C-alpha positions as CSV (number, residue, x, y, z in Angstrom):
1,A,-29.9,18.9,1.1
2,L,-27.7,17.0,-1.2
3,T,-28.4,13.8,0.7
4,E,-32.2,14.3,0.4
5,R,-31.9,15.0,-3.3
6,L,-30.0,11.8,-3.9
7,K,-32.4,9.8,-1.7
8,T,-35.3,11.0,-3.8
9,L,-33.5,10.1,-7.1
10,G,-32.3,6.8,-5.6
11,A,-35.8,5.8,-4.6
12,L,-36.8,6.1,-8.3
13,H,-34.1,3.8,-9.6
14,F,-32.8,1.5,-6.8
15,A,-35.5,0.8,-4.2
16,P,-37.3,-2.6,-4.3
17,E,-40.6,-0.7,-4.9
18,T,-39.3,1.1,-8.0
19,T,-41.7,1.3,-10.9
20,Q,-38.8,0.3,-13.2
21,P,-39.1,-3.1,-14.9
22,P,-36.7,-5.7,-13.2
23,G,-34.4,-5.7,-16.2
24,D,-34.0,-1.9,-16.0
25,R,-33.1,-1.7,-12.3
26,L,-29.6,-0.8,-11.4
27,P,-27.6,-2.3,-8.6
28,H,-27.7,-0.1,-5.5
29,P,-24.8,2.5,-5.6
30,T,-22.0,2.2,-3.2
31,F,-21.2,4.8,-0.5
32,F,-18.4,6.2,-2.7
33,E,-20.7,6.4,-5.7
34,L,-23.3,8.3,-3.7
35,T,-20.7,10.7,-2.2
36,T,-19.2,11.2,-5.7
37,A,-22.7,12.1,-7.0
38,M,-23.1,14.5,-4.1
39,A,-19.8,16.2,-4.9
40,F,-20.7,16.6,-8.6
41,L,-24.1,18.0,-7.7
42,H,-22.5,20.4,-5.2
43,F,-20.0,21.6,-7.8
44,R,-22.8,22.2,-10.3
45,R,-24.9,24.1,-7.8
46,R,-21.9,26.3,-6.9
47,A,-21.0,26.8,-10.6
48,V,-17.3,26.0,-10.0
49,D,-14.9,27.0,-12.7
50,A,-12.8,23.9,-12.1
51,A,-12.6,21.0,-9.7
52,T,-9.9,18.5,-9.0
53,I,-11.5,15.0,-9.0
54,E,-9.5,12.1,-7.6
55,V,-10.5,8.5,-8.4
56,G,-11.3,6.3,-5.5
57,L,-9.7,3.1,-6.8
58,G,-8.1,2.4,-10.2
59,G,-9.9,4.5,-12.8
60,R,-11.6,2.4,-15.5
61,L,-14.6,1.4,-13.3
62,D,-14.4,4.2,-10.8
63,A,-17.5,6.4,-10.2
64,T,-15.5,9.5,-11.0
65,N,-14.9,8.2,-14.6
66,V,-18.2,9.5,-15.8
67,I,-16.8,13.0,-16.4
68,R,-14.8,14.3,-19.3
69,P,-11.9,16.1,-17.7
70,Q,-9.8,19.0,-19.2
71,V,-6.7,17.1,-18.1
72,A,-6.2,13.6,-16.8
73,V,-3.4,12.9,-14.3
74,I,-2.0,9.4,-13.6
75,T,0.7,9.3,-10.9
76,N,3.3,6.7,-10.5
77,I,2.2,3.1,-10.7
78,A,3.0,0.4,-8.1
79,L,1.6,-2.9,-7.0
80,E,-1.5,-1.9,-5.0
81,H,-5.0,-3.1,-4.6
82,E,-4.0,-6.2,-6.6
83,E,-7.2,-8.0,-5.7
84,Y,-9.1,-5.4,-7.7
85,L,-6.7,-3.9,-10.2
86,G,-4.5,-6.7,-11.3
87,R,-1.4,-8.7,-10.3
88,T,1.2,-6.8,-12.4
89,V,2.2,-3.2,-12.9
90,A,1.0,-3.5,-16.5
91,E,-2.5,-4.7,-15.5
92,I,-2.8,-1.9,-12.8
93,A,-1.6,0.7,-15.3
94,G,-4.3,-0.5,-17.7
95,E,-7.0,0.0,-15.1
96,K,-5.7,3.4,-14.3
97,A,-5.4,4.3,-18.0
98,G,-9.1,3.8,-18.1
99,I,-9.6,7.5,-17.3
100,V,-7.9,8.5,-20.6
101,K,-10.4,10.3,-22.9
102,S,-10.2,11.1,-26.6
103,G,-8.1,14.2,-27.1
104,V,-7.7,15.0,-23.4
105,P,-4.1,15.6,-22.3
106,V,-2.6,13.0,-20.0
107,I,0.0,14.0,-17.4
108,T,1.8,11.1,-15.9
109,G,4.6,10.3,-13.5
110,A,4.7,6.6,-14.5
111,R,7.9,5.1,-15.7
112,G,8.9,1.9,-17.6
113,E,6.2,-0.6,-18.4
114,A,3.5,1.4,-16.8
115,Q,4.4,4.5,-18.9
116,E,4.3,2.3,-22.0
117,V,0.7,1.0,-21.2
118,I,-0.5,4.5,-20.5
119,G,1.1,5.7,-23.7
120,R,-0.6,3.0,-25.8
121,A,-4.0,3.8,-24.3
122,A,-3.5,7.5,-24.9
123,S,-2.3,7.0,-28.4
124,S,-5.3,4.8,-29.3
125,L,-7.6,7.7,-28.2
126,G,-5.5,10.6,-29.7
127,A,-4.7,11.9,-26.3
128,P,-1.4,13.8,-25.9
129,V,0.8,12.6,-23.1
130,V,3.2,14.6,-21.0
131,S,5.7,12.3,-19.2
132,V,6.7,14.4,-16.2
133,P,10.0,12.5,-15.6
134,D,10.9,13.2,-19.2
135,A,9.6,16.7,-19.6
136,Y,10.5,18.3,-16.3
137,R,13.7,18.8,-14.3
138,W,13.7,19.8,-10.6
139,R,16.4,20.5,-8.0
140,V,15.8,20.2,-4.3
141,R,17.0,23.3,-2.4
142,E,15.8,22.3,1.0
143,S,14.3,19.3,2.6
144,S,13.3,19.5,6.3
145,L,10.5,18.7,8.7
146,S,8.8,22.0,7.7
147,G,8.6,20.9,4.0
148,E,10.4,21.0,0.7
149,V,11.8,23.8,-1.4
150,F,12.7,23.2,-5.0
151,D,13.4,24.8,-8.4
152,L,11.6,23.5,-11.5
153,D,12.3,23.7,-15.2
154,G,9.7,22.5,-17.7
155,P,7.8,23.2,-20.9
156,G,5.6,25.8,-19.3
157,G,8.5,27.8,-17.7
158,C,10.9,28.0,-14.8
159,Y,10.0,28.3,-11.2
160,E,12.4,29.1,-8.4
161,A,12.1,28.3,-4.7
162,L,8.7,26.6,-4.8
163,R,7.8,25.7,-1.2
164,I,5.5,22.9,-0.2
165,P,4.7,22.3,3.5
166,L,4.7,18.5,3.0
167,V,7.5,16.3,4.2
168,G,9.2,13.9,1.9
169,R,10.9,14.0,-1.5
170,H,8.0,12.1,-3.0
171,Q,5.9,15.2,-2.3
172,I,8.0,17.1,-4.8
173,D,7.1,14.5,-7.5
174,N,3.4,15.0,-6.6
175,A,3.8,18.8,-6.8
176,V,5.5,18.7,-10.2
177,L,2.6,16.5,-11.5
178,A,0.2,19.2,-10.2
179,I,2.1,22.0,-11.8
180,A,2.2,20.0,-15.1
181,A,-1.6,19.5,-14.9
182,V,-2.2,23.2,-14.2
183,E,0.0,24.1,-17.2
184,A,-1.9,21.7,-19.4
185,A,-5.2,23.1,-18.2
186,R,-4.0,26.6,-18.9
187,E,-3.3,25.6,-22.5
188,R,-6.9,24.5,-22.7
189,G,-8.2,27.8,-21.6
190,L,-8.5,27.5,-17.8
191,W,-6.9,30.6,-16.3
192,S,-4.1,30.4,-13.9
193,D,-1.0,32.5,-13.3
194,D,2.4,31.7,-12.0
195,A,1.5,33.3,-8.6
196,A,-1.3,30.7,-8.2
197,I,1.2,27.9,-8.9
């Protein structure tokens, strides 16, 4: 049903036989752009309270960047997709910082130069930044093939014996980013309790 709806809309704007003047025609959307639109339409039809939306590549030019989030999360920055995002950590951080919106909290795991780029972008838009490496402290209790167990202290509270069924210490970094995002969303009125975390 979602595909059929988008096919109908697409035919109005992207097909060669469109009634739009040539200057008003848009380039045909990519597969990712179409599936992103399908997801947004699905979430709207289901009247979801909240959705986690992950960019496909970068951020600034990504199809998901049409939304105004309650919270923006930028993980650590490394040299990746250099042919699209830039040749340096700073250039890549700039592309990823393209998701920052005016007044919307930014949660980031970036460090060093990448953190500085994100901080400048956020500052220029009046968006508060939570640097997870600076604001949170965690201690690993257990690390095994069945997952990770850790304690966490942060601005939103203390959590003991958090268990994630994912292998690798980097998964703890990701989990702490997720918790920081939930805490920021809670401050903006999205309900969640410690048990949900």
